[in-house]
N, C-alpha and C positions, 0 to 999 in steps of 0.2 A: 377431396374437400377443397384443396387449394384451387383446383381447376374450376370448381363450382363458384368459388368466391371470385375468381378472376372473371369468369363468364358473367356473373351477376354484376360485377363492377363495370364490365364493358357494356352490358345491357343498359345499366343505369346511365352511363355516359352517353350512349346512343339515344336514349330517351330524352336526356337533357338537350342534346344537340337538335333532335327533332323538334322538341318543344320550342327551342330558341328560333329555329327556322320558321316554325309555324307562327311564332309571335311576330316575326318580321313581316310575314305575309298578311297579318291581320292589323298591324299597327306599325307605323314608321314615324321617325322624327325628322323634321326638316328645319334647317337653320336659315335665317334671313336677317336683314338689317332694318331697324327703324330709321326714319328720316332719310330713306333712300327709296323714293316712290317708283314703283314699277307695275306694269300691266298685270303681272301674275297675281298681284294682291286683290284685284277684282275677282278673279276666279277663286282665290283663297277664301274671301269673305262669302262668296256665293255658294261655297261648298262643292264647286265643280270638280275639284280634285278627288274628293272622297267618292263622289258619284261615279266618276270615270274609272277610278282605281279599285274601288270596293274595299278600301282599308281606312282605318282611323288615322288621321295625321295630327301629330303633335307639332305645332309650329312654335319654335323657340327663337327669340331674338338674341342676337349677339352684338358685341361692340366692335370686334375686330375679326379679320380673316384668320389671324393667327389662332384665336380661340376656336374658330371653326375647325381648323386643322386638328387641334388637340382633341376636340369632341369627336371627330371622325376616327381618329386614331384609337380612342377608347371604346368606340362602338356606340357611343351615346347619340350620335347623329348619323343618319343614313344618306341624306342629301343636303348640300349647302347651295343656296341660291345667291348668286352675285358675290362669290368669293373673289377678292382681288388677286391679280396675277402674282404680285410680289410674295404674299404669304404662301400661296400655292407653290411657287417655285422654291421657296425656302424649305417647305416640308418635303416636296418631291426630291430635292437635291440631297436631303438628309436621309433619304431612303424610305420615306413613308409611301406606301403603295396607294396613291389616290389618282383619280383621272378626271380630266375635263371632258364633259359630255355635251356641253351646250354653251354657246356664247350668250350670256345673260343680258349684257348691255355694253354698248360701245360708247365711249364718251371722249373722243379725241378733242372735242371743243372745250372740254372741261379740264384739260391738263396741257400746259404749254409754258413757254418761256416768253417773257415780256421785256422789251428793250426800252430804256428810259426815253421819254418823248424829247428830252433835251438834245439827244444825240441825232435824232432824225435819221435813224438807220432802218432800212427795210430789207426785204429779201434781195433787192438788186444791189445793195451796198453792204451786205453782211460782212464782207472782208474788213470793214472798218472796226469790227469788234476786237481785232487783234490788240492784246495788251489790256483789255478792259476787265473790270471786276464783276464777277458773276456769282449770285447767290443760288446754290443748288442743294436740294435735300439729297445728300449722297445715299446710294444704295436703294433708290426707289425707281419706279417706272419713269418718273419725271427726269431722273438722272440719265436713264437710258435714252429718253427722248432728246435731252440736251446734247448728249454725245452724238446721237444720230444726226441731229440737225447741223451741228458743227462740222461733222464729216461731210454732209451733203454740200455745205457752203465752202468747204475747203479751209475752214478756220482751225489752226493748230491749237488744240486745247492746252498744250503745255505752255503756250504763250499767253494764256489767260490767267487771271488771279481768281481761282475758284474757291469760294468759301462755303462750308457746309452750314446751311441754314434751313430750318423748317419753313414751309410755305408762308406761314403767318409772319415770321421774322423777316423773310425775304421781301414780303409785300411792304412791311414797314420801312425796311432799308431802302427800297426803291423809291418810296414816297419821300423819304428824307434826303435822297440823292447820294447816299453812301455806297450804293452799288449801281452799276450801269445796266445790269440785266438781272432778272430774277425768274426762277422757275417754280411752278407749283400747280395747285389744282383747287377746285371748289371755290369757296368764299374768298380765299386768299388770292386766287387768280382773278376773280372779279375786281378785287381791290387793286391788283397790279395794273390791270388795263385802264384804270382811271389815270394812271401816270405814264402810260407808254403804249406800245403796240407789239403784236406778235409778228414773227417773221413768216410763219406758215399757218394756214388755216388747218382745221382738223382734217378736212378732205385732202388737202395737199400733203399732210403728214402721212395719212393712210396710204396714199399713192406711192409713198417712199417706203412703205412697210413699217412705219412707226405707229404701232397700234396701242390703244389705251382701252382696255376692256376688263370686265369682270366675267367670271364663268360660273356655270352650274357645275359643281364637282361632287364626287362621291368616292367612297372607298372602292378599290378595284374588285374586292371580293363581293361587294354588294352589286356592283355592275354585272359581274359574271353570274351571280346566283339569282338576281331579281331583274334581269334585263327587260322582261316584258312589262313588269310593274313600272320600271324607270321610264320605258318608252311611253307609257300612258301618261306619266307625269309630264314628260317633255311635250307630248301632244297638246295637253291642256295649256301649257305655257305658251306654245307656239300659236295656238288659237287666240289666246288673250293678247299676245303681241300683235297679231294680224288685226284684231278688233281695234286696238289702240291706233295702229298705223293707218287704219282707214280714215281716222279723223272724224270730223263732223259730229253728228248726234251721238254716234257710238262712243267716241272719246269723251264727249261732254257728259255722257251717262256714267262713264267709268271714273272720271276724275274725283268727284266727291268721295266715292267709296275708297279709292286708292289713298287719297290724302288722309282720310280718317284712320285707315289702317296703318299708315306710315307715321302717324302722330304729328301731322303737319296741317297747316291751314291750306286751303285750295290754291291761293295765290303763290305761296312758296313751293308747293308741290308742282304746280304748272311751270313755274320758272325753272325749277330743277330739271323736270322732264324735257323741257325745251332744249336742253343741252345733251340729251340722251338720244341714242339711236338703238332700236331693237331690231336686229337683223332677222329676216325671215329664215325659216328652216332651210330653204333652198340656198339662200346666200351663205348661211353658216357652213353648209356642206361643200362649198366651193373652195378653191385653192387659197383664197385670202384668209380663211378662218380654219376650220377643222381639217381642210384638205392639205394643210402644210404650213400656212402662215402663222397660226397660233403657236405651233411647236417651235418654229424658227424664232419668233418673237420671244418666247420663254427662254430659249437658249441665250439670246442676246441679253435679257434681263439677268439671267444667272451669271453670265460672264461679268457683267457690271458689278454684281454683288460680290463676286470673288475678288475683283480688283479693288473694291471698296472695303474688303475685309469683313463683309457681313456674313458670308458663308465660307466654309473651308474649300469646297470644290463644287464644280458644276457637273451635271451629267454630260456624257458625250453627245447625247441627243435627248430631246423631250417628246419624241414621236410616240413613245410608249406610254406617255402620260396623257395622251389625247385618244379618246375612243369615240368615234363617230357612229358606231353601230346602233346604239339606242336611239339617236336622233334620226338615223336612216330608217329604222323600224317605225318610228313615230310618224314619219313623213308619208308612210303608206297606209296609215290607219284611217 
């Protein structure tokens, strides 16, 4: 009798597991951000993902990448589009088994440090920053970028007066002349450059390995069990990126659809996307991104977080948190 009960229990558990796996194959949940316009949203609105994947997709908007990590940990979200590197690194460093499977967007021009125009310091005279006061949002990718730029220019950070300020606060402080340099991103960065200049352009930073990007991420077990489904998702995304990157009439056709889905007007969406780069699948699979650069960058960010006290410890390597197999498969579809 006990054996039968155990067998029945095991059978019920197996049925439950099979049912759950079937549910994933029939319906998935994908996380994304509002007011963060991207080409994939054109395919989202057009139903291209469902058509290519043969599943129902529940699209759920999130406010933060940290919330995306929590939702993936609980099993509520299967794929997160454009999760920021910092929250991904925090989760992976804490032991959450999630993986980067695609570079969603690069925005090196949208994250930088700005020197006060009164100083008239540029990349050829960066050494004059010694002893200056700098506003930096500690524990962020901007913090990592700041340290990397200072290292490149040979400026001793210990000789700077570094104050922890959110980008908006740093922008205000730079405008008021209470700091000599400020680091940040987005709207705050646009306000900063009204009162100063950057030392390195986005392209120049990338050439030094200072990357600023968001990734498409997923729980490792979903990647392992639903690799083909994920590859189809990434194929649609790559096609949408290629369509946008082609510019002209194609991009003009996409913009109003993307803007509406992002909850933005067309002008704001266009201005935001002008600072974005959507790497092709071929580029992503190269050394700069999934071929090694992304993992190296994440290690750098993690070490900055440890130094700032944001996380207890970094992984020895983040290579295991990057999985290029699904995108490789998508490239051959």
